[in-house]
N, C-alpha and C positions, 0 to 999 in steps of 0.2 A: 143544373142547366139553366133554370130560371134566373139564378143569381148571376150567372155568366152573361146572359142576354141583357139583363138590366144594367150591368156594369160596363158593357162593351164600349159605349160611347165615351165614358170617362177613361177607360183603359186605353182606347185609341188616342185620345188627346194626350194623356200622360206619356204614352209610349213615344209619340211624336216629339214631345219636349225632351224626354230623356235621351232619345236617339240623337237629337240635334246637339245636345250638350255633351253626352258621353261618347258619341260615335267617333269624333276626331281623335280623342284620347285613346280609345280602344284600338283604332286602326293603327295609330302610332305605336302603341305598346306591343302589338303582335306583328308589326310590319305587314299589316293586312291590307290588301288592295281589292277593290270591287268596282265594277263599272257603274255608272249612273243608272239607277233602276228605271226600267220601262213600265208603264202602267200594265197591270194584269187584271183582266176582268174576273171578278170573283163571284161566288166563293170558289176557292181552289184548295186542293190537297197538295202540299209541297213535300217532296221526298229529297233527302240530301244524304251524301256519304258522311261518315263519322270518323274524323281524324284526330280531334282534340276535345278536351273537356270544355273548351271555350266555344265550340261550334254553335250551340244554341244562341249565345249572346251575340256572336258575330253575325249570325244569320238574321237575327232581329234588327241589328244595326244596319245591315246591308239592304234590307227591305223595309226601311222605316215607315214608308207610306202604306205598307200592308201589315196591319196588326196580325200576328200569328199566334195561335194558341198551340204551343209546342208540347208534344208528348214528352214528359220528363220522367226521370227515374225517381223512385220514392225517397231516396236518400236526400234529395233537395228539400224535402219536407221535414227533415230532422235537424234543422239549423236554428231552432229557437225563434227569436224575433225576426231574423233574416228570412226565414221561411214564411212567416206571417205576412211580411211586407211583400214577398214574391207572390204569394197567393192573392193578396189584395190588388196588386198592380197588374199582374199578368195571368192569374188564375190558370196555371198550366194543367194539362190533362195528365194525371199522375199514373205512371205505369209501375206497378210493383214487380221488380225483378224477381225471377224465380217463381212466379205465379202465372196462372192462366191469363191470356191477353183478351179474353172474351169481353170482359167489362170495359176494358180500355177501348176496344174497337167500337162498342156500342156508344160510348161517350164521344168518340171521334165523329161517327156518323151523325149523331144528334147535333153536334156543334156545326158541322157542315150544312146540315139540313136547315139550321137556324140562320144560314147566310154568313157564317164566320169562317175564316181561313184556319186551316190546321197544318202544322208541320210535323213530320216524323222522320226518324232516322231508321230506315228498314234493316240496317245491320244490327241494330239493338245494342251495339257496343263499340267502343273506340278500337282502332287498329293497334295491334301489338308490334307489327313488323313493317308497317307502311303499305300493306296491301289490303284489299277489301276483305272484310269478314263475310260469311254467307248471309244473303238477304233473307228476310222473312218470306217464306214461300207463298204466303197469303196476300202479299202486298198488291199483286195485280188484281186479285178478286176484290180487295178493298177499294182500289182506285175506281174500278168499274161500278161497284155497288154504290159509291158515293154520288154518282150522277152529276159530277161537277168537273171542272178542269183539273188536270194533273200537271204540276210544275216540277221539273227535275233541276236540282241545284248541286253543283260540284265544287268541293273545296280541293285546292291543289297546293302542294308544298307544305301543308300545315303539320304533317306528322313530325318533321324534324324541329318545328318551332316549339312544340309542347308534347314530346313523346309521353305516351301513357305511363311508362315505367319511371320517368324521370322527375326531377324537381327543377323548377325555374323555367323561364322563357328564353329560348334561343332564337334571337332575331336573325332572319334570313330573307326568305321570300314566301309569302302566304297569300293566296289568291282565291277568290270565290266568285262564281257567276251562274246565272240561269243558263241551263243547257237547252231545254225544250219546254214548250207549253203545249200540252195535248188537250184538245177541246173535248167536251163530253161526247160529241158526235164521233170523233175519231176513236175514242175509247170504246164506244158501243160497237164499233165495227171490228174490234180486236178480241181475241180470246185472252183469257187470264194469263196464259203462259207467254203470249206475244207481248203483253204489257210488261210482264216480268223481264223479258229479254230486253225491251227498250230501256227499262229502268237500270238494269245491270250495265248495259252499254253506256248510258248517259253518266252513270255515277262511277264508272271504272277509274280507279286511281292507283298508281304504283309509284311510291315515293322514290324508289331507287331508279326506275326508268326515267322519271322526270328529272332527277338531279343529274343523270348522265347526259340528258338532252340539253338541260340548262343548268350548268354547274353554279352552285351557290354555296357559300360558306355559312354554317350555322354555328356561331361562336359561343362557347361556354367553357367554363373551368370545370364543369361537372358532367361532361358528356356521357361518361359511362356509369355514373353513380346510380345504384339501385336497378341496374339491368338484371341482376339476379332475382328480382321480384317477378320477372316475366320469363327469363330464360334459366331453367333449373339444371340443365345438363352440361357438364364440362365436356367440351368437344374433344379433349385430349384423353382423359382417363374415364369418361362416362360416369364420374361421380355425381351424386345428387346432394345439393345443399353445400357443396364445397367451394363455390365461387365467391370471390370477394371483389368489390369494386371501389375505386377511389379516383377522383379526377377523371382522367381519360383512360385509366388502366383497368384491366380485367385479369385477375390472377386466381390460381388454384394451388393447393398444396402439392399437386403432382408436378409442378414446374411450369404450368401454363403462365405466360406473361404476355398478354395481348393488349391492344389499344384500339381506340375508335377515333377517327379523325373528324375534321370539321365538315366533311361531306358524308359522315356516318359510314365510311368504309372501315371494315375490321382488318387489323393487321396482327400477325402472329397466330392466326387460326387457319384451318384448312379450307376456309371460305372467306368471302369478303363482305357479305350482306346478312342482315338479320333474317330475311325470309329463308335463306339457306340454313341458318342455324335452327330456325323454327321447324323446318322440315326434318332435320336431323333428329331433334329431340322428340318430335311427334312420332316419327318412324320407330325410334328406339322404344318409346313408351308402348306403342302398339304391340311390339314384339315381346316386351318384358311382362305385359299383363297376362300372358299365357301361363306364367308360373303361378301355381295355386296359392302360395304363401306371400305373393307380392303385396306390399303395403307402403304407404307414405306416412310419415309422422313429423310433427314440429312442436316445439315447446312454446309456452308463453302466449297462448291464444285465448281470447275471451269470447264467450257465446252470449248473444243478446237475442231477446224475443221482441218482435215488432207487433204492435196491435193495429187495429183498423184505423186509428186516428194518427198513425205514423209516429207514435211514441215508442221508445224502446226501453227494455228492462234487462239489466245484466243478470244472467242465470248462473254462470260458472266460468272458471278459468283453469287452464292447464294444458295438457298435451292434446293436440289435434292429430287424429289418426284415421286413415281410411284403409279398409280391407275390402275384399270382394263382397263380404256380407254386411259390414257395419261401417258407420261413420260416427266418430265420437269426439267430444271435446270435454276435457275435465271429467266430471262424473256423469255427464249426459251422453247417451248413446242412441243412435237411430239405425234401424235396419235400412240398408240401401234401397230395398224394395219400396219403402214407405216415403222416400223422398221423391216428390213429383218433379222437381226441377232444381237446377243449381247454376248460378251465374255469378259473374264478377262485376263489381261497381268500382269506379275510380281505379286506383292502382291495384289494390289487393283485398278489397272488402268482399268476402265470400257470402252470398245470400242464397238461401234455399227455403223450400216450402214442403210441408207435409200436408196431409188432407185437412188438417184443422189449425195449423199454426204457421207462422213465418219467422225466420231466424236470420241472423247475420253473425259472421265470425270475423274477428279482427285481431291481428298480431302486430308486430313491429313493422317498420317501413320496408325492411328487406325481406319480409316473409313472402315466399312464393306460394300464394293460394291458387294460382292458375293451374298448377299441376294436379290439384285435387279436382278442379272442375273438369280438366281433360280426362283424368282417370274415371271420374263419374260418367262422363259422356261415352267413353269407350265401353265401359261395362254395361251401360244402358243401351248402347247401340244407336246413339244420336250423333248428328254432325258435330265435330269439334270446332272450336273458335280460335 
């Protein structure tokens, strides 16, 4: 924290220069629009919805006059020299996925107390289908405990620009803006659940509802590619791991031959939107897990261990398998009861923690690691994402 405070003036100046130089290019690259920012009296806690991996960068560019210490995932600290440069220039507050958030919350509160601005994405993960993921239930309590202003910021239309499961940028319409600024006095007058309700309302975004209201084409030659990394269930035969994608086509050995258009409507399926597909597979999975011998498995997965310095070491490779009792990769096996948390980073990097260690599992681009996270959450009785 002392290092962050000492560097803050340098980081603010550097950020202003970088935002001025890189901002116009990034806005063009993502077809991103944002209104001219108004002065916000700080320090403040900013919360934003999470639609793309580019959100932190675009947020920093949109509010270039307000240096933000963004809560970032640990994987950003595993990029070698790039991570060192990021740490030096922006000193993000690192959140280790799959681990307790207590340390992160303490660092956020200390940063705000020092008079610096903090930004966080309370969904904790990018959307898979264009709707909001569940918000952290403690975000209202955090906002009131910070004793500073609360700023809500909403991204609109970005899900189709850079879908979590896809590759490449699909230029269409991407917009971001401040929704509300809540003063410390206003927050003190509200209960935690009331603050949560305001945040959920301010950050509510549904990509399909928005594109129906304002039709925009998101052009790409690879619209459907790697959809199977997020959607594991064939809607026709209910096969697992049987889907193949190429260009704008989605096929299965059962005869499914579907497509996705420039408005991301599905054709050749019993529904037209990704949220409908997601509800189908989540409902199917909830019913299927009642079978005592139910399991998932995939080949060609590598298990890594992460240390406290954000370095990783390869441990084993082989088949990834989850049953009701165990989760294993190669020759390493974990009792499901000893896994404290399991989450996804980027497209399909599966991260999890035990009581004394932190791990990540990675396979090919098309690997659907999400089904393991969903299965883990169902068996653990925690909300699915």
